[in-house]
ROSE-4610 file (N, C-alpha, C; in Angstrom, 1 decimal, always signed):
// ROSE-4610
residu = [M/M/M/R/R/R/V/V/V/N/N/N/I/I/I/A/A/A/F/F/F/V/V/V/L/L/L/L/L/L/V/V/V/S/S/S/T/T/T/A/A/A/H/H/H/A/A/A/Q/Q/Q/P/P/P/P/P/P/Q/Q/Q/I/I/I/Q/Q/Q/I/I/I/H/H/H/A/A/A/P/P/P/Y/Y/Y/V/V/V/T/T/T/T/T/T/P/P/P/H/H/H/N/N/N/V/V/V/V/V/V/S/S/S/A/A/A/I/I/I/L/L/L/K/K/K/L/L/L/A/A/A/R/R/R/V/V/V/K/K/K/S/S/S/S/S/S/D/D/D/I/I/I/V/V/V/Y/Y/Y/D/D/D/L/L/L/G/G/G/C/C/C/G/G/G/D/D/D/G/G/G/R/R/R/I/I/I/V/V/V/I/I/I/S/S/S/A/A/A/A/A/A/R/R/R/V/V/V/Y/Y/Y/G/G/G/A/A/A/H/H/H/G/G/G/V/V/V/G/G/G/I/I/I/D/D/D/I/I/I/N/N/N/P/P/P/E/E/E/R/R/R/I/I/I/Q/Q/Q/E/E/E/A/A/A/R/R/R/A/A/A/N/N/N/A/A/A/R/R/R/K/K/K/A/A/A/G/G/G/V/V/V/E/E/E/A/A/A/L/L/L/A/A/A/K/K/K/F/F/F/E/E/E/V/V/V/N/N/N/D/D/D/V/V/V/F/F/F/D/D/D/A/A/A/D/D/D/I/I/I/H/H/H/S/S/S/A/A/A/T/T/T/V/V/V/V/V/V/A/A/A/L/L/L/Y/Y/Y/L/L/L/L/L/L/P/P/P/D/D/D/L/L/L/N/N/N/L/L/L/R/R/R/L/L/L/R/R/R/P/P/P/K/K/K/L/L/L/L/L/L/Q/Q/Q/D/D/D/L/L/L/K/K/K/P/P/P/G/G/G/T/T/T/R/R/R/V/V/V/V/V/V/S/S/S/H/H/H/S/S/S/F/F/F/H/H/H/M/M/M/G/G/G/D/D/D/W/W/W/K/K/K/P/P/P/E/E/E/K/K/K/E/E/E/E/E/E/T/T/T/V/V/V/G/G/G/G/G/G/S/S/S/H/H/H/I/I/I/F/F/F/L/L/L/W/W/W/T/T/T/I/I/I/P/P/P/G/G/G/T/T/T/M/M/M/P/P/P/A/A/A/K/K/K]
num = [1/1/1/2/2/2/3/3/3/4/4/4/5/5/5/6/6/6/7/7/7/8/8/8/9/9/9/10/10/10/11/11/11/12/12/12/13/13/13/14/14/14/15/15/15/16/16/16/17/17/17/18/18/18/19/19/19/20/20/20/21/21/21/22/22/22/23/23/23/24/24/24/25/25/25/26/26/26/27/27/27/28/28/28/29/29/29/30/30/30/31/31/31/32/32/32/33/33/33/34/34/34/35/35/35/36/36/36/37/37/37/38/38/38/39/39/39/40/40/40/41/41/41/42/42/42/43/43/43/44/44/44/45/45/45/46/46/46/47/47/47/48/48/48/49/49/49/50/50/50/51/51/51/52/52/52/53/53/53/54/54/54/55/55/55/56/56/56/57/57/57/58/58/58/59/59/59/60/60/60/61/61/61/62/62/62/63/63/63/64/64/64/65/65/65/66/66/66/67/67/67/68/68/68/69/69/69/70/70/70/71/71/71/72/72/72/73/73/73/74/74/74/75/75/75/76/76/76/77/77/77/78/78/78/79/79/79/80/80/80/81/81/81/82/82/82/83/83/83/84/84/84/85/85/85/86/86/86/87/87/87/88/88/88/89/89/89/90/90/90/91/91/91/92/92/92/93/93/93/94/94/94/95/95/95/96/96/96/97/97/97/98/98/98/99/99/99/100/100/100/101/101/101/102/102/102/103/103/103/104/104/104/105/105/105/106/106/106/107/107/107/108/108/108/109/109/109/110/110/110/111/111/111/112/112/112/113/113/113/114/114/114/115/115/115/116/116/116/117/117/117/118/118/118/119/119/119/120/120/120/121/121/121/122/122/122/123/123/123/124/124/124/125/125/125/126/126/126/127/127/127/128/128/128/129/129/129/130/130/130/131/131/131/132/132/132/133/133/133/134/134/134/135/135/135/136/136/136/137/137/137/138/138/138/139/139/139/140/140/140/141/141/141/142/142/142/143/143/143/144/144/144/145/145/145/146/146/146/147/147/147/148/148/148/149/149/149/150/150/150/151/151/151/152/152/152/153/153/153/154/154/154/155/155/155/156/156/156/157/157/157/158/158/158/159/159/159/160/160/160/161/161/161/162/162/162/163/163/163/164/164/164/165/165/165/166/166/166/167/167/167/168/168/168/169/169/169/170/170/170/171/171/171/172/172/172/173/173/173/174/174/174/175/175/175/176/176/176/177/177/177]
x = [+154.0/+153.7/+152.6/+152.9/+151.9/+151.1/+149.8/+149.0/+148.5/+148.5/+148.0/+146.5/+145.7/+144.3/+143.6/+144.1/+143.5/+143.6/+144.7/+144.9/+144.0/+143.8/+142.9/+141.5/+141.1/+139.7/+139.5/+140.5/+140.4/+140.3/+141.2/+141.1/+139.8/+139.3/+138.1/+136.9/+136.9/+135.7/+135.8/+136.9/+137.1/+136.4/+136.3/+135.6/+134.2/+133.8/+132.4/+131.4/+130.3/+129.2/+128.4/+127.8/+126.9/+125.7/+125.2/+124.0/+122.9/+122.2/+121.1/+119.9/+119.1/+117.8/+116.8/+116.1/+115.0/+113.7/+113.3/+112.0/+110.9/+109.9/+108.7/+107.7/+107.7/+106.7/+107.3/+106.8/+107.3/+106.9/+107.6/+107.3/+106.4/+105.1/+104.1/+103.4/+103.4/+102.8/+101.3/+100.7/+99.2/+98.8/+97.9/+97.5/+96.9/+97.1/+96.7/+95.2/+94.3/+92.9/+92.6/+93.4/+93.2/+93.7/+94.8/+95.3/+94.3/+93.6/+92.6/+91.4/+91.0/+89.9/+90.3/+91.6/+92.0/+91.9/+92.3/+92.3/+90.9/+90.0/+88.6/+87.9/+88.1/+87.5/+88.0/+89.2/+89.7/+89.3/+88.5/+88.0/+89.2/+90.3/+91.4/+91.1/+91.6/+91.4/+92.7/+92.8/+94.1/+94.6/+93.8/+94.3/+94.8/+94.8/+95.2/+96.8/+97.3/+98.6/+98.6/+98.9/+98.7/+100.1/+100.0/+101.2/+101.0/+102.0/+101.9/+103.0/+102.6/+103.6/+103.9/+105.2/+105.6/+105.3/+105.8/+105.3/+105.8/+106.8/+107.3/+107.7/+107.2/+107.6/+106.9/+106.1/+105.5/+104.2/+103.6/+102.5/+101.3/+101.0/+99.9/+100.1/+101.3/+101.6/+101.6/+102.2/+102.3/+100.9/+100.1/+98.7/+97.9/+98.1/+97.4/+97.8/+99.1/+99.6/+99.1/+99.3/+98.9/+97.4/+96.6/+95.2/+94.5/+94.8/+94.1/+94.9/+96.2/+97.0/+97.3/+97.2/+97.5/+99.0/+99.5/+100.9/+100.9/+102.1/+102.2/+103.6/+103.7/+105.0/+104.9/+105.9/+106.1/+107.2/+107.0/+108.0/+108.2/+109.5/+109.8/+111.2/+111.4/+112.7/+113.7/+113.3/+114.3/+114.7/+116.0/+116.5/+116.3/+116.4/+116.1/+114.7/+113.7/+112.4/+112.2/+112.9/+112.8/+113.4/+114.6/+115.2/+114.2/+113.6/+112.6/+111.4/+110.9/+109.8/+110.1/+111.3/+111.7/+111.9/+112.4/+112.5/+111.1/+110.2/+108.8/+108.1/+108.4/+107.8/+108.4/+109.7/+110.3/+109.6/+109.5/+108.9/+107.4/+106.7/+105.3/+105.2/+106.3/+106.2/+105.6/+105.7/+105.1/+106.1/+107.3/+108.4/+108.1/+107.4/+107.1/+106.1/+105.2/+104.2/+104.4/+105.3/+105.6/+107.0/+107.1/+108.4/+108.5/+109.7/+109.9/+111.1/+110.9/+112.0/+112.2/+113.5/+113.9/+113.7/+112.8/+112.5/+111.7/+111.7/+110.9/+109.5/+108.4/+107.1/+106.8/+107.4/+107.2/+107.9/+108.9/+109.7/+109.4/+108.6/+108.3/+107.4/+107.7/+106.8/+105.6/+104.4/+103.3/+102.2/+102.6/+101.6/+100.8/+101.5/+100.8/+99.9/+99.8/+99.0/+97.5/+96.8/+95.3/+94.7/+95.6/+95.2/+96.5/+96.3/+97.3/+96.9/+97.8/+97.6/+98.5/+98.0/+98.8/+98.6/+99.7/+99.6/+100.6/+100.3/+101.2/+100.5/+101.2/+100.6/+99.8/+98.8/+97.9/+98.5/+99.6/+100.3/+100.9/+101.4/+102.0/+100.9/+99.8/+98.6/+98.3/+98.2/+97.8/+98.9/+100.2/+101.2/+101.3/+100.9/+100.9/+99.7/+98.6/+97.4/+97.5/+98.2/+98.4/+99.1/+100.1/+100.8/+99.9/+99.0/+98.1/+97.1/+96.6/+95.6/+96.3/+97.5/+98.2/+98.7/+99.3/+100.0/+99.1/+98.0/+97.1/+96.0/+95.7/+94.6/+93.3/+92.3/+90.9/+90.5/+89.8/+89.3/+90.3/+91.5/+92.4/+91.9/+91.9/+91.4/+92.6/+92.3/+93.3/+92.7/+93.4/+93.0/+94.0/+93.5/+94.4/+94.0/+95.0/+94.8/+94.9/+93.9/+93.9/+93.7/+94.3/+94.3/+93.6/+93.0/+92.1/+93.0/+92.3/+92.9/+92.3/+92.2/+91.7/+90.3/+90.0/+88.6/+88.2/+89.1/+88.7/+88.0/+86.7/+85.9/+86.0/+86.2/+86.2/+84.8/+84.9/+83.6/+83.1/+84.0/+83.7/+84.7/+84.1/+85.0/+84.5/+85.5/+85.1/+86.0/+85.5/+86.3/+86.5/+87.7/+88.1/+89.0/+88.5/+89.4/+89.9/+89.1/+89.5/+90.3/+90.6/+91.3/+90.4/+90.5/+89.7/+90.4/+89.7/+90.2/+89.3/+89.9/+89.2/+89.5/+88.5/+88.6/+88.2/+89.0/+88.8/+89.0/+88.4/+88.7/+89.1/+90.2/+90.7/+89.7/+89.2/+88.1/+88.7/+87.7/+88.1/+88.6/+88.1/+88.6/+89.0/+90.0/+90.4/+89.4/+89.2/+88.3/+88.8/+87.9/+88.3/+89.1/+90.1/+91.0/+90.4]
y = [+101.4/+102.0/+101.2/+100.8/+100.1/+101.1/+101.0/+101.8/+101.0/+101.5/+100.8/+101.0/+100.0/+100.2/+100.4/+99.8/+100.0/+101.5/+102.1/+103.5/+104.4/+104.1/+104.9/+104.7/+103.5/+103.4/+104.1/+104.1/+104.7/+106.2/+106.8/+108.2/+108.6/+107.8/+108.2/+108.1/+107.1/+107.0/+108.0/+108.5/+109.5/+110.8/+111.1/+112.3/+112.1/+110.8/+110.5/+111.1/+111.5/+112.0/+110.9/+111.0/+109.9/+109.7/+108.5/+108.3/+109.3/+109.8/+110.7/+109.9/+110.4/+109.8/+110.2/+109.3/+109.7/+109.8/+111.1/+111.3/+111.4/+110.6/+110.6/+111.7/+112.3/+113.2/+114.3/+115.5/+116.5/+116.3/+116.8/+116.6/+117.7/+117.3/+118.3/+117.6/+118.2/+117.6/+117.6/+116.6/+116.6/+117.3/+118.2/+118.9/+117.9/+118.2/+117.3/+117.0/+118.0/+117.7/+116.7/+116.7/+115.8/+114.4/+114.4/+113.1/+112.4/+113.2/+112.6/+112.1/+112.8/+112.4/+111.2/+111.1/+109.9/+108.7/+108.8/+107.6/+107.2/+108.2/+108.0/+107.3/+107.9/+107.4/+105.9/+105.6/+104.2/+103.3/+103.8/+103.0/+102.3/+103.0/+102.4/+101.9/+100.8/+100.2/+99.6/+99.2/+98.8/+97.5/+96.7/+95.5/+95.8/+97.0/+97.4/+97.5/+97.4/+97.7/+98.7/+100.0/+101.1/+101.4/+101.3/+101.7/+103.0/+103.9/+105.2/+105.2/+105.2/+105.2/+106.6/+107.0/+108.4/+109.1/+108.5/+109.0/+110.3/+110.9/+112.2/+112.1/+113.0/+113.1/+112.1/+111.2/+110.1/+110.3/+111.5/+111.9/+111.0/+110.3/+109.4/+108.2/+107.5/+106.3/+106.6/+107.7/+108.1/+108.4/+109.1/+109.3/+108.0/+107.1/+105.8/+105.1/+105.1/+104.5/+105.2/+106.5/+107.2/+107.2/+107.4/+107.6/+106.2/+105.3/+104.0/+102.8/+103.0/+101.8/+100.9/+101.4/+100.5/+100.5/+99.4/+99.3/+100.0/+100.5/+101.2/+101.1/+101.3/+101.3/+102.5/+103.4/+104.5/+104.2/+104.4/+104.2/+105.5/+105.9/+107.1/+106.8/+107.4/+107.2/+108.1/+109.1/+110.2/+109.8/+109.5/+109.1/+110.2/+111.5/+112.6/+112.6/+112.3/+112.2/+111.0/+109.9/+108.7/+109.1/+109.7/+110.1/+111.0/+112.0/+112.9/+112.1/+111.2/+110.3/+109.5/+108.9/+108.1/+109.0/+110.2/+111.1/+111.6/+111.8/+112.2/+111.0/+109.8/+108.6/+108.5/+108.7/+108.7/+109.8/+111.0/+112.1/+111.8/+111.1/+110.8/+109.5/+108.8/+107.6/+106.4/+106.3/+105.2/+104.4/+104.4/+103.7/+102.2/+101.6/+100.2/+99.9/+100.9/+100.6/+101.2/+102.2/+102.9/+102.6/+102.0/+101.7/+102.5/+102.8/+103.6/+103.0/+103.0/+102.4/+103.3/+103.4/+104.0/+103.0/+103.3/+102.4/+103.1/+102.6/+103.1/+102.5/+103.2/+102.7/+101.5/+101.5/+100.5/+99.2/+99.3/+98.1/+97.6/+98.4/+98.0/+96.8/+96.0/+94.9/+95.4/+95.4/+96.0/+94.9/+93.7/+92.6/+92.6/+93.0/+92.9/+94.1/+95.0/+96.2/+95.8/+96.5/+96.4/+97.8/+98.8/+100.2/+100.8/+101.4/+102.1/+103.5/+104.4/+105.9/+106.4/+107.2/+107.8/+109.3/+110.0/+111.4/+111.6/+111.0/+111.0/+111.7/+112.0/+112.6/+111.7/+112.2/+111.3/+110.2/+110.6/+109.6/+108.5/+108.8/+107.8/+106.9/+107.5/+106.6/+105.6/+106.1/+105.2/+104.1/+104.5/+103.5/+102.5/+103.0/+102.2/+101.2/+101.6/+100.8/+99.3/+98.9/+97.5/+96.8/+97.4/+96.9/+96.7/+97.7/+97.7/+96.5/+96.4/+95.3/+93.9/+93.8/+92.5/+92.2/+93.1/+92.8/+92.8/+93.5/+93.7/+92.6/+92.2/+91.3/+91.9/+91.2/+91.7/+92.3/+93.4/+94.1/+95.2/+95.2/+96.3/+97.6/+98.6/+99.9/+100.8/+101.5/+102.4/+103.8/+104.8/+106.1/+107.1/+108.0/+108.9/+110.3/+111.1/+112.5/+113.2/+113.9/+114.8/+114.1/+112.9/+112.4/+111.0/+110.9/+109.7/+108.6/+107.5/+106.3/+106.1/+107.2/+107.0/+106.5/+105.5/+104.9/+104.0/+103.8/+103.0/+104.0/+103.9/+104.9/+104.6/+105.7/+105.5/+105.1/+104.4/+104.1/+105.3/+106.1/+107.3/+108.4/+109.6/+110.8/+111.9/+112.5/+113.6/+114.8/+115.9/+117.1/+117.6/+117.9/+118.3/+119.5/+120.7/+121.9/+122.2/+121.9/+122.1/+121.0/+120.0/+118.8/+117.7/+117.0/+115.8/+114.6/+113.6/+112.3/+111.3/+110.2/+109.1/+107.8/+106.9/+105.6/+104.5/+103.5/+102.3/+101.1/+100.0/+98.7/+97.7/+97.0/+96.0/+94.9/+94.7/+93.7/+92.3/+91.3/+89.9/+89.6/+90.3/+90.1/+91.5/+91.5/+92.8/+93.5/+94.8/+95.6/+95.6/+95.8/+96.0/+97.3/+97.2/+98.4/+99.3]
z = [+95.5/+96.8/+97.5/+98.7/+99.5/+100.4/+100.5/+101.3/+102.5/+103.6/+104.8/+104.8/+104.3/+104.2/+105.5/+106.6/+107.9/+108.3/+108.0/+108.4/+107.5/+106.3/+105.4/+105.9/+106.3/+106.8/+108.1/+109.0/+110.2/+110.0/+109.2/+108.9/+108.2/+107.3/+106.6/+107.5/+108.4/+109.3/+110.5/+110.8/+111.9/+111.5/+110.2/+109.8/+109.3/+109.3/+108.8/+109.8/+109.2/+110.0/+110.6/+111.8/+112.3/+111.3/+111.3/+110.4/+110.8/+109.7/+110.0/+110.2/+111.2/+111.5/+110.5/+109.9/+109.0/+109.8/+110.0/+110.7/+109.7/+110.0/+109.0/+109.3/+110.5/+110.8/+111.7/+111.6/+112.5/+114.0/+114.9/+116.3/+116.8/+117.0/+117.5/+118.7/+119.8/+121.0/+120.9/+121.5/+121.7/+122.9/+122.9/+124.1/+125.1/+126.4/+127.4/+127.4/+127.0/+127.0/+125.8/+124.8/+123.7/+124.1/+124.8/+125.3/+126.1/+127.0/+127.9/+127.0/+126.0/+125.1/+124.3/+123.9/+123.1/+124.0/+125.2/+126.1/+126.4/+126.6/+126.9/+125.7/+124.5/+123.2/+123.0/+123.4/+123.2/+124.3/+125.3/+126.4/+127.1/+127.4/+128.0/+129.4/+129.8/+131.2/+131.6/+132.9/+133.4/+132.7/+132.1/+131.4/+130.0/+129.6/+128.2/+128.2/+127.0/+126.6/+125.5/+125.9/+125.0/+124.2/+122.9/+122.1/+121.5/+121.6/+121.0/+119.9/+118.7/+117.6/+117.2/+117.4/+117.2/+118.5/+119.7/+121.0/+121.5/+120.8/+121.3/+122.7/+123.6/+125.0/+125.9/+125.3/+126.0/+126.7/+126.5/+127.3/+127.2/+126.1/+126.0/+126.8/+126.6/+127.4/+128.9/+129.3/+130.7/+131.3/+130.5/+131.0/+131.1/+130.2/+130.3/+131.5/+131.8/+133.0/+134.3/+134.3/+135.6/+135.9/+134.8/+135.1/+135.1/+134.2/+134.1/+134.7/+135.0/+135.4/+134.3/+133.0/+131.9/+131.6/+131.1/+130.6/+129.3/+128.9/+127.6/+127.1/+125.8/+125.1/+124.1/+124.2/+123.3/+122.3/+121.1/+120.1/+119.3/+119.2/+118.4/+117.8/+116.6/+115.9/+116.5/+117.2/+117.7/+119.1/+119.3/+120.6/+121.6/+121.2/+122.2/+122.7/+121.9/+122.4/+123.3/+123.1/+124.0/+125.3/+125.3/+126.6/+127.4/+126.7/+127.3/+127.9/+127.1/+127.5/+128.8/+128.8/+130.0/+131.2/+131.0/+132.2/+132.6/+131.7/+132.1/+132.8/+132.4/+133.1/+134.5/+134.7/+136.0/+136.9/+136.4/+137.1/+137.5/+136.7/+136.9/+137.8/+138.1/+138.9/+138.2/+136.9/+136.2/+135.4/+135.8/+135.0/+134.9/+135.9/+135.8/+134.8/+134.5/+133.5/+132.1/+132.0/+130.7/+130.2/+129.1/+128.5/+127.2/+126.8/+125.6/+124.8/+123.5/+122.6/+121.4/+121.0/+119.8/+118.7/+117.8/+116.7/+115.6/+114.4/+113.3/+113.5/+113.4/+113.6/+112.6/+111.5/+110.5/+110.8/+111.7/+112.1/+113.4/+114.2/+115.6/+115.7/+116.7/+117.1/+117.9/+117.3/+118.0/+118.3/+118.2/+118.3/+119.6/+120.7/+122.0/+122.3/+121.5/+121.7/+121.8/+122.7/+122.7/+122.3/+122.4/+121.9/+121.3/+120.1/+119.4/+119.2/+119.6/+119.4/+118.3/+117.5/+116.4/+116.3/+116.1/+115.7/+114.6/+113.5/+112.3/+111.2/+110.1/+108.9/+108.2/+107.4/+106.7/+105.8/+105.1/+104.2/+105.1/+106.3/+107.2/+107.7/+108.1/+108.5/+107.5/+106.2/+105.1/+104.9/+105.0/+104.8/+106.0/+107.2/+108.4/+108.5/+107.8/+107.9/+107.6/+106.6/+106.4/+107.5/+108.1/+109.3/+110.5/+110.7/+111.8/+111.6/+110.4/+110.1/+110.2/+109.8/+109.8/+111.2/+111.9/+113.2/+114.4/+114.4/+115.6/+115.6/+116.8/+117.1/+116.8/+116.4/+116.3/+117.6/+117.6/+118.8/+119.3/+118.7/+119.1/+118.6/+119.5/+119.2/+118.7/+117.6/+117.0/+117.1/+117.6/+117.8/+117.1/+116.2/+115.6/+115.9/+116.2/+116.5/+115.1/+114.7/+113.5/+112.2/+112.0/+110.6/+110.5/+109.4/+109.0/+108.5/+108.0/+107.4/+106.0/+105.2/+103.9/+103.9/+103.1/+102.9/+104.1/+105.1/+106.2/+107.2/+107.2/+107.9/+109.4/+110.2/+111.7/+112.2/+113.3/+114.1/+114.8/+115.3/+116.0/+115.7/+115.7/+115.5/+116.5/+117.1/+118.0/+117.8/+118.2/+118.1/+119.6/+119.9/+121.3/+121.1/+121.6/+121.5/+120.1/+119.1/+117.7/+117.1/+117.9/+117.3/+117.1/+115.9/+115.6/+116.1/+116.6/+117.0/+116.4/+115.9/+115.2/+115.9/+115.9/+116.5/+115.5/+115.4/+114.6/+115.5/+115.2/+115.9/+114.8/+115.1/+114.2/+114.0/+112.8/+112.6/+112.6/+112.7/+112.7/+111.3/+110.3/+108.9/+108.4/+107.5/+107.0/+106.2/+106.3/+105.5/+104.1/+103.1/+101.7/+101.6/+100.7/+100.5/+99.4]
C-alpha cells in the first residue's frame, strides 16, 4: 500500500498547535513614578539610545522619547505586548523615536544601547549579566527595577514608592564574578 506522504504531512500539520512562546518573566507593569525615577537615575538625555529588555507595554521607552527626546528600543518576547507598545507609541506621538521588536532578550542585539532598563526576575538578571558586560560599551548605564545583579554591587540604589531601583555602569574592564 502506498501512502501519500504530502497528504499525511498536510493533515498532521493542519492540527498542530502554534509554537508556544517561552516567557521568562511575568508581565508586571512599572508604575509611572518609578519609570520617571528610572530615567532620572540613568541620567537619560536626548543623545541616548534606551533599550528596555522585557518592555511590556513600552512605557519606559515611550517616556524616554517623550520626556527626554531619546531614541529607544523595546524588546519583548510576547507579540501582544509589542503590538500594545507600538500602539502606545503612536498615541504618544513618538513613533519616530520609539521602536519595538519581538525577540528574546538573550538573542537581541543590544550593542547600540547607552541605557538599558530591566524589570526581570533575579535569576534572569544574573543570566543576562554576562551578555550585558560583553555586548554593551563601557559607560552604558543599566537600571533594574526591583532586582539586583548578585555580587555586582550597584553604584546607586533608590526607593521610590516602595520600589527599589538599582544603577550600574558598564566598566572599561569586566568586574570579577
